[in-house]
N, C-alpha and C positions, 0 to 999 in steps of 0.2 A: 469525418467519420470514413468516408472511404479511405483515405491513404492510411490510417489507424491498421483498419483493416487488411490491407493487402503489406502492411509491416508485421500483423499479428500471426496471419494464417499460418505462414511457412513454418515460426517460430512453434506454433500449437502442434500441427502436426509431427516435429521432430519430435516434440517433448510426450508425446503421447504414441511415437514409434517407438520412443525410448522406455517405455516401460513394457513393451511388448503387446500393443492391442493394434489390432490392422482390421478394427471396424473400423472402416471408414464413414459410414454411417452414423454410425454411433458418435464418432469422434467428429463429426460433422454438425450434429444434433447439440453435441455440447456446447460447441464451441460458436455455434450462431445464438444459443441462448445465452451465452458469457456476454457476445453482443449489442443483446436486444439490452440486458440489464444494465451495463455498462454504459450503456445511450439514454438511460431514461432521463426524459426533461427533466426534472429537480434537480439533474446532476450539471456542476456547475467545473468542478476541479478534479472529483472521482471517477473518471471516464475513462476512455479507451486511450486519450494522449497521456494518461496519467499510468497504464501499461508500459507502455511503451519506453517512456520514461524511466521506470522502474526495469524492465531489461535491458534498456540502453545502460543502464547505471549497473546492474549485475553482469554483462558483457567486460568490462571494464575491468570488475574485480575478480572474474570468471576464475582467474589462477588462485585465490587463496580460500576455494570455497572446497571443502571437504563433499560431501552430497551437492552437488549444480540443481539436479532431479525436484527434491526436497525445495530447493529455494524455488525454483521455477514454477512448481505447482502452488507454494503458497503465497505468489506473487500473481498466478491469475484469479486464484479465487477469497483473496484477501479481502477485497471488496465488494465481491459479486452481491451481497446484500448491502443496499447502505440506505438508512430511511433514518435520516435527520432526527426526528424527533424519538425515534426507539433505542433502546436501551440494552439490544443484546444482538444488532448487526454481526457482531464477532461470531457469538456462538452461533447463528444462522449460517454465516459466511462458511465456519469450521464445519458444521454438518452437511451442509451439501457437499466441500469439497471432500468429506472424507465417503460419500455415499456415491459421487460420480468416481474419484480413485477408485474403488471397489468393482465398480462397473466394466472399468477399462483395465480389468485383469492386472493390478499392480501390483507390487512386492508387497507380502502382507501386511510389513510393515509400515510403509509406506503411507497411509491414507490416515493413520492413527499419528504421524509424525508432523506432516501438512497439519492437519489439525489442530496441534497442540503450538504449533508457530504463531497461526492465523489466532489463534486465542491468546499468545503472546502481543499482538498489536492493540492491543484494548489498553495498553499502558504500555508505553516504549521503555519507562525510565525504570521499570522492574527488570526487563530485558529478560532474556529468552535462557535457555537450558542451556547452548553449547556457544562455540564462537560463528560457525556458520548464522547461528539463530539470531546472534545482537549483529551480525553483519548485513543482515537481512534487514531487522528493525531499522537501521541505520541508513539506509538504503530507503527506506521509507520516508525516513523522516529527512532527508536531505536537502527538501525545500527550504526549509528554514533555513539553512545557511547560503540560498541564493543568491546573488546580484541582487540587490535594492528593488530594482523594477520589475522583476520576475520574481520576489517576494510579493511584491503588491499587488500582483496581478493576480497569484496564491492567494491573498487575502479576502482581496474582494468577489476571489471565485468561491471560495469556503462563506462569505457573508450571503450571497446569494444562494447557497445551499442549505441556508438555515434563515431564507428569507419569512418563515412562519414565525418566528421571535419579532418583536417590536425593537425597539433601537435601545433603549433601556435594559432590556433582558440580553440584547447583545453585547453590550459594553461590561455589562457586569460578567455574563458565562465567558465571553473570550478572556475580558480581562483578568480572571481569576486562571483561566488554562496558560495564559503569556507568563503571568505573576508567577506560576510556578514553576512551570518551565523556565525560566530564563533564569530563575534562581540558581539551579543546577546545575553544577560546574562539578565534571565534564558536562556538557549536551547530550553530547552522544557516547555510545556503549563501548566502539571501538576507539586505538587510539588513531589510527589512518583518520578516519572520518571527523573525529575531532579538531583535528592538526589543519584537516584541509575545510571545515566548515563551521569547527564553535564559535570561534569570536567573530564571525560573520553574523552565527545563527540568534546572538546575543544581541547584535546589535540592530537588526532587524524587528528582533521581539519587543527591544524596548523602543523604537522606531514606533510600531504599531502601538503599543501603549499608552507613549504622548499623544498620539491622532486620536485615540478613543476619548481620551477625556475632555 
């Protein structure tokens, strides 16, 4: 966790400064709260390491984005509320992002734009309302197209996050997600990510489905 915080803190400060907010105490308060929430003991995948991965991938594709600050704050807050049994994680995450961005004197339009993008993560296949949004959704989804060993680690981490489910409940719920997601071609919203990760994502999901049986 400490390594992730050392990576993330300068990013956070840069993003907050780009808002025009130079209230160091408020900035640190919000950063500390984010770190606390992303470090909750029930999390195994949706952690600070997930944020690091998101920002690394955003950096790789920075030249393709028109509104990088919107994507940055969507990344910071998109999983800040994560309670696996709940059905309103995205709504609560979006509300918190909007509230805290307003307190950091953001551009008047930015808080609602960030909140809207966070809400779009509730259903990746429906997409966002612009190319930047679709790129963000693909970055968040890109773990599906990772190398098989990394994918297996991710799948095991998600299972730990849903430890409240019995094995039968898990097989039913996870199987339904995998069947639906793997049936969609393309898997990703952008041609870039579909070309990079689409075939591997579908192979990974097929292998996980077979293991669930």
